C-alpha positions as CSV (number, residue, x, y, z in Angstrom):
1,X,129.2,119.4,77.0
2,X,129.3,120.2,80.4
3,X,125.2,121.2,80.8
4,X,124.7,117.4,78.9
5,X,126.5,115.2,81.7
6,X,125.1,117.3,84.4
7,X,121.6,116.1,82.8
8,X,123.0,112.5,82.7
9,X,124.6,112.5,86.4
10,X,120.9,113.6,87.7
11,X,118.9,111.2,85.4
12,X,121.1,108.6,87.6
13,X,120.6,109.7,90.4
14,X,116.5,109.7,90.1
15,X,117.1,106.1,89.0
16,X,118.4,104.9,92.3
17,X,116.0,106.7,94.1
18,X,113.0,104.6,92.9
19,X,114.4,102.0,93.1
20,X,115.2,102.0,96.9
21,X,111.4,103.4,97.4
22,X,110.7,100.4,95.4
23,X,112.7,97.9,97.6
24,X,111.4,99.6,100.2
25,X,107.8,98.8,99.5
26,X,108.0,95.1,99.3
27,X,110.0,95.2,103.0
28,X,106.5,96.5,104.5
29,X,104.6,94.3,102.0
30,X,106.4,90.5,103.4
31,X,106.4,92.3,106.7
32,X,102.8,92.9,106.8
33,X,102.0,89.3,106.0
34,X,103.9,87.7,108.2
35,X,102.4,89.6,110.6
36,X,99.1,88.2,109.7
37,X,100.9,84.7,110.1
38,X,102.0,84.8,113.1
39,X,98.1,85.9,113.8
40,X,96.4,83.1,112.1
41,X,98.7,80.7,114.2
């Protein structure tokens, strides 16, 4: 039982890390678009 619980916790942590990475990428993309617009204006 202990081993199973540990494995579940690890999986949850990995999912959280993936979500954080996706959010960071989206923020970077938005920042890049904003810079382009500023240059265009």
